[in-house]
Each structure stands twice: as C-alpha cells, then as structure tokens.
PLY file of the C-alpha trace (Angstrom):
ply
format ascii 1.0
element vertex 369
property float x
property float y
property float z
element edge 368
property int vertex1
property int vertex2
end_header
-44.50 -53.98 -0.15
-44.22 -57.21 2.41
-43.70 -60.68 2.09
-47.20 -62.19 1.84
-46.38 -66.10 1.56
-43.70 -68.80 1.12
-44.80 -71.50 -1.48
-42.50 -75.20 -1.26
-43.30 -78.09 -3.62
-41.42 -81.14 -4.84
-41.16 -82.57 -8.10
-40.01 -85.89 -9.47
-38.95 -86.45 -13.39
-38.51 -90.32 -14.04
-35.42 -91.17 -15.61
-35.65 -93.94 -18.08
-33.01 -94.93 -18.96
-31.47 -93.82 -15.75
-28.44 -91.58 -14.72
-25.11 -93.47 -13.82
-23.47 -90.96 -12.09
-19.59 -91.39 -11.87
-19.87 -90.70 -8.28
-23.04 -93.05 -7.33
-22.63 -96.91 -6.92
-26.61 -96.82 -7.61
-28.48 -95.72 -10.87
-30.38 -93.02 -10.56
-34.24 -93.62 -11.70
-35.46 -90.22 -10.97
-34.61 -86.60 -10.82
-36.18 -84.48 -7.68
-36.51 -80.88 -7.54
-37.75 -78.30 -4.49
-39.06 -75.00 -5.83
-39.12 -72.40 -3.26
-41.74 -69.32 -4.45
-41.48 -66.05 -2.27
-44.49 -63.99 -2.93
-45.42 -60.15 -1.68
-48.63 -58.22 -0.92
-48.11 -56.54 -4.59
-48.08 -59.43 -6.42
-44.52 -60.02 -7.13
-43.07 -63.13 -7.07
-39.42 -64.46 -6.42
-38.06 -68.29 -7.28
-35.42 -70.31 -6.08
-34.35 -73.99 -5.98
-31.96 -76.33 -3.87
-32.51 -78.99 -1.02
-35.62 -80.31 0.24
-35.97 -77.30 2.75
-36.00 -79.65 5.64
-37.35 -78.31 8.99
-38.94 -74.97 7.30
-42.01 -75.76 8.01
-43.48 -73.91 10.70
-40.92 -71.14 10.41
-42.88 -69.00 7.66
-43.76 -66.65 10.02
-39.86 -65.12 10.73
-40.41 -64.07 6.99
-44.17 -63.10 6.87
-44.89 -59.52 6.66
-41.21 -58.28 6.47
-39.51 -56.10 3.43
-38.24 -58.60 1.16
-35.18 -56.46 0.19
-33.78 -56.91 4.29
-31.68 -59.72 2.27
-28.75 -59.39 5.16
-31.50 -60.21 8.14
-33.31 -62.99 6.06
-29.70 -64.57 5.37
-28.90 -64.84 9.25
-32.32 -66.41 9.97
-31.89 -68.83 7.28
-28.19 -69.48 8.71
-30.10 -70.17 12.02
-32.36 -72.62 10.52
-29.86 -74.44 8.53
-27.88 -75.11 11.84
-30.64 -76.13 13.47
-32.14 -78.24 10.55
-31.61 -78.77 6.72
-29.98 -76.61 4.16
-32.90 -73.80 3.48
-30.72 -71.77 1.29
-33.25 -72.01 -1.64
-35.16 -69.42 0.00
-32.40 -66.93 -0.35
-32.49 -67.36 -4.08
-35.93 -66.48 -4.22
-35.40 -63.63 -2.19
-32.78 -61.81 -4.44
-35.03 -62.93 -7.82
-37.34 -61.30 -5.74
-35.09 -58.32 -5.27
-34.15 -57.97 -9.17
-37.42 -57.86 -9.81
-38.11 -54.96 -7.33
-35.67 -53.01 -8.93
-35.76 -54.17 -12.18
-32.31 -54.98 -12.55
-30.96 -58.73 -13.06
-29.23 -60.18 -10.09
-26.07 -60.36 -11.49
-25.69 -56.66 -11.61
-27.21 -56.25 -7.84
-24.57 -58.65 -7.07
-22.15 -56.36 -8.41
-22.14 -56.82 -12.28
-18.33 -57.57 -12.98
-19.29 -59.13 -16.22
-22.30 -60.30 -18.35
-20.70 -63.62 -20.50
-18.83 -66.38 -18.82
-16.68 -69.13 -20.11
-17.75 -72.45 -19.24
-16.28 -76.06 -18.99
-18.37 -78.95 -19.79
-18.48 -80.92 -16.51
-19.21 -84.82 -17.20
-20.83 -86.99 -14.69
-21.55 -90.60 -16.23
-19.28 -93.80 -16.37
-17.63 -94.21 -19.54
-15.23 -96.13 -21.00
-12.02 -94.50 -22.60
-12.67 -94.49 -26.36
-15.95 -93.39 -25.29
-15.12 -90.11 -23.11
-12.59 -89.28 -26.01
-15.54 -89.09 -28.35
-17.78 -86.99 -26.19
-14.36 -84.63 -25.81
-14.20 -84.26 -29.65
-18.01 -83.75 -29.46
-17.47 -81.10 -26.81
-14.79 -79.26 -29.00
-17.45 -78.99 -31.54
-20.00 -77.26 -29.50
-17.29 -74.69 -28.73
-16.59 -75.66 -25.58
-12.91 -74.87 -24.62
-12.88 -76.96 -21.17
-14.04 -80.13 -19.97
-14.19 -81.75 -16.33
-13.69 -85.77 -16.04
-14.65 -87.53 -12.92
-12.50 -90.60 -11.45
-14.95 -93.74 -10.88
-14.98 -95.61 -7.52
-11.85 -98.19 -7.37
-8.61 -98.18 -8.93
-7.58 -94.68 -9.54
-5.28 -95.81 -12.56
-8.50 -96.67 -14.48
-9.15 -92.91 -14.34
-5.32 -91.68 -15.77
-6.29 -94.15 -18.36
-9.45 -92.65 -19.37
-7.07 -89.16 -19.20
-4.65 -90.62 -21.38
-7.19 -91.62 -24.07
-8.62 -88.06 -23.98
-5.55 -86.37 -23.81
-4.20 -88.45 -26.99
-7.31 -87.63 -29.17
-7.84 -84.02 -28.65
-4.33 -82.75 -27.58
-3.99 -79.37 -25.90
-7.08 -77.99 -27.88
-9.05 -78.85 -24.43
-8.08 -77.83 -20.89
-9.10 -80.91 -18.75
-9.94 -80.57 -15.17
-10.06 -83.88 -13.24
-12.86 -84.24 -10.36
-11.36 -87.02 -7.91
-14.58 -87.40 -5.86
-12.79 -87.78 -2.56
-14.26 -84.64 -0.65
-17.77 -86.81 0.31
-19.39 -89.81 -0.17
-22.99 -91.16 -0.76
-25.12 -92.35 2.16
-24.34 -96.18 1.39
-20.93 -95.42 0.38
-18.28 -96.66 2.86
-15.29 -96.65 1.04
-12.98 -94.40 2.91
-11.28 -91.47 0.75
-7.84 -91.31 -0.16
-4.59 -90.58 1.95
-1.94 -87.95 1.14
0.30 -90.36 -0.14
-2.38 -91.68 -2.89
-3.55 -88.34 -3.55
0.24 -87.23 -4.42
0.88 -89.97 -6.66
-2.60 -89.28 -8.35
-1.34 -85.38 -8.73
2.19 -86.44 -10.08
0.21 -88.39 -13.04
-2.19 -85.27 -13.26
0.82 -82.91 -13.80
2.39 -85.01 -16.71
-0.78 -85.26 -18.54
-1.23 -81.55 -17.93
-4.26 -81.15 -16.14
-5.78 -77.94 -15.19
-7.01 -78.45 -11.71
-7.13 -81.61 -9.20
-10.84 -81.41 -7.66
-11.72 -83.00 -4.42
-8.68 -85.26 -4.11
-9.06 -85.53 -0.05
-11.64 -85.11 2.48
-13.39 -82.00 2.74
-12.08 -81.25 6.16
-8.55 -82.37 5.40
-7.29 -78.80 5.29
-3.63 -79.88 6.28
-3.38 -82.37 3.65
-4.64 -80.08 1.00
-1.89 -77.55 2.30
0.64 -80.36 2.03
-0.66 -81.44 -1.68
-0.36 -78.32 -3.15
2.95 -77.88 -1.67
4.43 -81.08 -2.73
2.68 -81.80 -6.30
2.24 -77.90 -7.88
-0.95 -79.07 -9.02
-3.94 -76.54 -8.67
-5.83 -77.82 -6.02
-9.87 -77.42 -6.40
-12.72 -78.22 -3.79
-15.33 -77.02 -1.34
-18.67 -77.99 -3.23
-20.41 -79.55 -0.31
-18.80 -77.90 2.58
-21.94 -76.58 5.02
-20.70 -73.70 6.48
-19.22 -70.12 5.38
-16.38 -70.43 7.89
-15.25 -73.20 6.37
-14.63 -71.45 3.44
-12.71 -69.01 5.42
-10.59 -71.78 6.92
-9.82 -73.15 3.29
-8.84 -69.80 2.39
-6.62 -68.70 5.15
-4.90 -71.88 5.55
-4.16 -71.92 1.67
-5.61 -75.43 0.68
-6.89 -74.35 -2.41
-6.40 -72.69 -6.00
-10.09 -72.52 -6.68
-13.08 -72.74 -4.33
-16.15 -74.39 -5.52
-19.07 -73.22 -3.18
-22.82 -73.43 -4.65
-25.16 -71.16 -3.54
-28.04 -73.50 -3.40
-26.40 -75.67 -0.90
-24.35 -73.13 1.46
-25.00 -69.28 2.22
-27.22 -68.67 -0.46
-26.31 -65.75 -3.04
-26.20 -63.13 0.28
-23.30 -65.63 1.97
-21.20 -66.65 -1.17
-20.71 -62.95 -2.35
-18.64 -62.48 0.77
-16.88 -65.82 -0.04
-15.94 -64.47 -3.31
-14.54 -61.23 -2.24
-12.86 -63.20 0.32
-11.36 -65.80 -2.45
-10.05 -62.62 -4.70
-8.10 -61.11 -1.64
-6.45 -64.38 -1.07
-5.95 -64.82 -5.05
-7.85 -68.30 -4.96
-10.22 -68.65 -8.12
-13.65 -68.78 -7.67
-16.18 -70.85 -9.76
-19.24 -72.53 -8.08
-20.29 -75.82 -8.15
-23.29 -75.88 -10.05
-24.77 -79.50 -10.28
-28.57 -79.72 -9.96
-30.87 -78.74 -12.48
-31.16 -75.19 -14.62
-32.57 -73.09 -11.89
-29.19 -73.85 -9.60
-26.77 -73.25 -12.51
-28.71 -70.16 -13.43
-28.42 -68.70 -9.82
-24.70 -69.59 -9.35
-24.00 -68.12 -12.90
-25.27 -64.73 -11.75
-23.10 -64.74 -8.62
-20.09 -65.68 -10.92
-20.75 -63.06 -13.20
-21.89 -60.02 -10.53
-18.86 -61.22 -7.67
-16.70 -63.69 -9.11
-13.34 -63.67 -11.35
-14.44 -65.25 -14.33
-12.17 -68.03 -14.39
-14.24 -70.80 -15.12
-18.08 -71.60 -14.75
-19.02 -75.43 -14.28
-21.59 -76.24 -17.02
-23.42 -79.97 -16.25
-24.14 -81.32 -19.67
-23.19 -85.33 -20.47
-25.33 -86.32 -22.92
-27.34 -88.68 -23.72
-28.03 -89.82 -20.17
-27.47 -86.10 -18.37
-29.62 -83.68 -21.54
-30.17 -80.12 -20.75
-34.01 -81.43 -20.68
-33.59 -83.75 -18.14
-30.98 -81.25 -15.91
-33.93 -78.04 -16.49
-37.03 -79.94 -16.68
-38.38 -77.01 -14.44
-37.40 -74.34 -16.78
-39.72 -73.49 -20.02
-36.37 -73.37 -22.09
-33.28 -74.91 -21.11
-30.30 -72.60 -20.12
-27.47 -73.51 -22.98
-24.13 -72.03 -23.87
-23.63 -70.04 -26.92
-21.42 -70.99 -30.11
-17.80 -70.37 -28.29
-18.99 -72.32 -25.09
-20.20 -69.57 -23.19
-23.19 -68.22 -20.99
-24.14 -64.79 -21.49
-26.90 -63.56 -19.21
-30.06 -61.71 -20.06
-30.89 -58.19 -18.95
-34.14 -59.75 -17.23
-34.81 -58.72 -13.61
-33.98 -61.15 -10.99
-32.49 -64.63 -12.36
-34.39 -64.35 -15.32
-35.95 -67.39 -14.98
-39.32 -68.77 -16.81
-40.64 -72.28 -15.04
-42.40 -74.94 -17.13
-45.57 -74.73 -14.98
-47.58 -77.89 -17.07
-44.46 -79.73 -16.31
-44.15 -79.06 -13.15
-47.70 -79.61 -12.29
-47.33 -83.12 -13.60
-44.11 -84.05 -11.91
-45.10 -82.60 -8.53
-45.69 -85.44 -5.46
-45.86 -83.03 -2.34
0 1
1 2
2 3
3 4
4 5
5 6
6 7
7 8
8 9
9 10
10 11
11 12
12 13
13 14
14 15
15 16
16 17
17 18
18 19
19 20
20 21
21 22
22 23
23 24
24 25
25 26
26 27
27 28
28 29
29 30
30 31
31 32
32 33
33 34
34 35
35 36
36 37
37 38
38 39
39 40
40 41
41 42
42 43
43 44
44 45
45 46
46 47
47 48
48 49
49 50
50 51
51 52
52 53
53 54
54 55
55 56
56 57
57 58
58 59
59 60
60 61
61 62
62 63
63 64
64 65
65 66
66 67
67 68
68 69
69 70
70 71
71 72
72 73
73 74
74 75
75 76
76 77
77 78
78 79
79 80
80 81
81 82
82 83
83 84
84 85
85 86
86 87
87 88
88 89
89 90
90 91
91 92
92 93
93 94
94 95
95 96
96 97
97 98
98 99
99 100
100 101
101 102
102 103
103 104
104 105
105 106
106 107
107 108
108 109
109 110
110 111
111 112
112 113
113 114
114 115
115 116
116 117
117 118
118 119
119 120
120 121
121 122
122 123
123 124
124 125
125 126
126 127
127 128
128 129
129 130
130 131
131 132
132 133
133 134
134 135
135 136
136 137
137 138
138 139
139 140
140 141
141 142
142 143
143 144
144 145
145 146
146 147
147 148
148 149
149 150
150 151
151 152
152 153
153 154
154 155
155 156
156 157
157 158
158 159
159 160
160 161
161 162
162 163
163 164
164 165
165 166
166 167
167 168
168 169
169 170
170 171
171 172
172 173
173 174
174 175
175 176
176 177
177 178
178 179
179 180
180 181
181 182
182 183
183 184
184 185
185 186
186 187
187 188
188 189
189 190
190 191
191 192
192 193
193 194
194 195
195 196
196 197
197 198
198 199
199 200
200 201
201 202
202 203
203 204
204 205
205 206
206 207
207 208
208 209
209 210
210 211
211 212
212 213
213 214
214 215
215 216
216 217
217 218
218 219
219 220
220 221
221 222
222 223
223 224
224 225
225 226
226 227
227 228
228 229
229 230
230 231
231 232
232 233
233 234
234 235
235 236
236 237
237 238
238 239
239 240
240 241
241 242
242 243
243 244
244 245
245 246
246 247
247 248
248 249
249 250
250 251
251 252
252 253
253 254
254 255
255 256
256 257
257 258
258 259
259 260
260 261
261 262
262 263
263 264
264 265
265 266
266 267
267 268
268 269
269 270
270 271
271 272
272 273
273 274
274 275
275 276
276 277
277 278
278 279
279 280
280 281
281 282
282 283
283 284
284 285
285 286
286 287
287 288
288 289
289 290
290 291
291 292
292 293
293 294
294 295
295 296
296 297
297 298
298 299
299 300
300 301
301 302
302 303
303 304
304 305
305 306
306 307
307 308
308 309
309 310
310 311
311 312
312 313
313 314
314 315
315 316
316 317
317 318
318 319
319 320
320 321
321 322
322 323
323 324
324 325
325 326
326 327
327 328
328 329
329 330
330 331
331 332
332 333
333 334
334 335
335 336
336 337
337 338
338 339
339 340
340 341
341 342
342 343
343 344
344 345
345 346
346 347
347 348
348 349
349 350
350 351
351 352
352 353
353 354
354 355
355 356
356 357
357 358
358 359
359 360
360 361
361 362
362 363
363 364
364 365
365 366
366 367
367 368
C-alpha cells in the first residue's frame, strides 16, 4: 500500500455573535479550520487538522509513493519542513488516522492503550464578570465536570483574583480550579510584556490561598529559570508548554524541573509521533502530561487519543464555554460534536484510527481554498 495523494483544504465558519476570547483583545468573528487528507492507492483515507500547513505545497513528493506506515520517517520529514516553514503537524495526525484504519485499531491503542476513559476539565475561554463565571461553574457541576479552568484577562491581575474568589465562594471545594495566566505567548497585535518573576510569585501566593490546582503559563514560555524558581518559592503546581515549537524545548523544560504539568498540543508540535515520546519523558520525570486542546473537535480527539494511549490520566482539557463557545462551533468539521459523558469524562471508541466522521456538507459550504 502506498500514499497516492495529500489534499489540504481551508474552511471558515462565521461567528455571530463573535467569540470574545480572554487572551485576545480583538473579538473573533470567524473560526478557521485546515483539513488534511492522506489517501492511499487502495482507497483508504486518513484525516488530520491543525495549523495552516504553510510551506507544505510543493513538498508532496516527499510522501507520495511511500508506505503510510513509515510513521517515524514521515515525522522526521515533517520536522524538517516545520523548521523551514510553518507547523505541518496535521499531516502526522492524518497518517496516524490512516495507520489505525490499516491495522483496524483505534489510535489510542496503537499509542499504548493505557486507558479508554479520561476525566476532563471544562476549559473556559470567554471574558466574564465574577458573578457570571460563578454561574458557569455551577452549570459545569450540573453537567458532571469535576474541574474547571479559568483564564486571567489582560490588565490588573487582581481582577482575576476577584473572579476566582467569586467562583470559589459559590462552588466551594466541589470543583477543582485551574488558572491560565496567559503569560506564555501573545497575539501578534498584543505588545504588553509578560509578568516578571516577582509578579508571578505574588499571584501564586493568592492562588495558593484559594486552593488552585495549577497555575498555567505564569511566565514567558522560554523563561525556564523563572519557572523553576517559581515552583520552588511558591509551592504551586506550574503548568505550561502549550505553544512551544520544538520538541527539545520540552526536554529542557522537563530536565530543568520547570513544570509540574506539561501541555504540548499534537496539532502544533511533534504530532502524535513526537508527543508520544514527550509523554514518556514526562512520566520518567514525574511530571503530569495533559495536552493543550484549544482548536476544533478533530484536535481535541487527536490529543485525547494521545492522552489515553500514552498519558498518565491526570486530566484532559475540554474547551467548552457556552454560549459563545459551543460544541457546535468548536466541532463544525465533524458530523457529530465530541462530548463528555454524565461524569464529565470522554470515552474513546473502538473505531479504527481517530474514529472521525466529517460533516462534508458543511465543509463544502465553508471552504475558501
């Protein structure tokens, strides 16, 4: 069996009302998705999704005519491409989906098969006043979630503490609470500098008082010394790594004892092939491995397979913040949204590959290139 074709399509879903992301000063009026399909000469197709695949055009011949199961070889080529161009890791996801279909196994089993069911935390993303976020926390409890992540908005961090106090007062200890400080990276138009260590430490003491489970992205993504010092001085669990670009960065974060929770995303770095290795390194370093999943449903599913197959079962991020960020918006490329059960867990199927079924009609209507 040989790879006979690679197809890349781009899709855009209008958002009305817009999505006002806590980490972005500009409301989002559209949601884009890039779909990658890898086909074989025997009629099978693997599906992946992620970044725009910038720079991939013209390099298809590096994969055409090759055995689709040469996953390590293909991953090394993608690593080379991602150095010279953009993040081309969606192709790795499509190759894993294809490999699962060839072998008749779900990807989570091929990746190690540690567990089929994963507990999730509700990952919020919109800007809300304290009372509104406390209402949302109660709604998550009613849906079965056992944990919730709250994001700090730009500006005075004390406003974020006020939000956390309102939520903690409302739900008490019934929800584990995580906090994303949003200091690891910035949108292109956002020039506000990230926190320095002294600010992060001051915030950490407040989060400790409120019994926050982890403190995410409290410093710039490359501030390894500061992360280690913050862990030592605050006693807080420190999480990070969602937008780093190179696998060696995760090696350095782990060997440098910078994190308690490492959060790479297979759609953005390394693919499933590379991040399975990071999951193993994290286990050896006694660091929790829980992938970043903000994107659409295909990315959530791919990272769920990774966490179930190779991870430690700590938590899985589940982006869900209605009414602005619904499952229907997040998962528009899929025929059915990917949802949790009554206990706030995701249960992966036994379907081969990633078990995806696309909404081909909607994809045809939203395609722009």
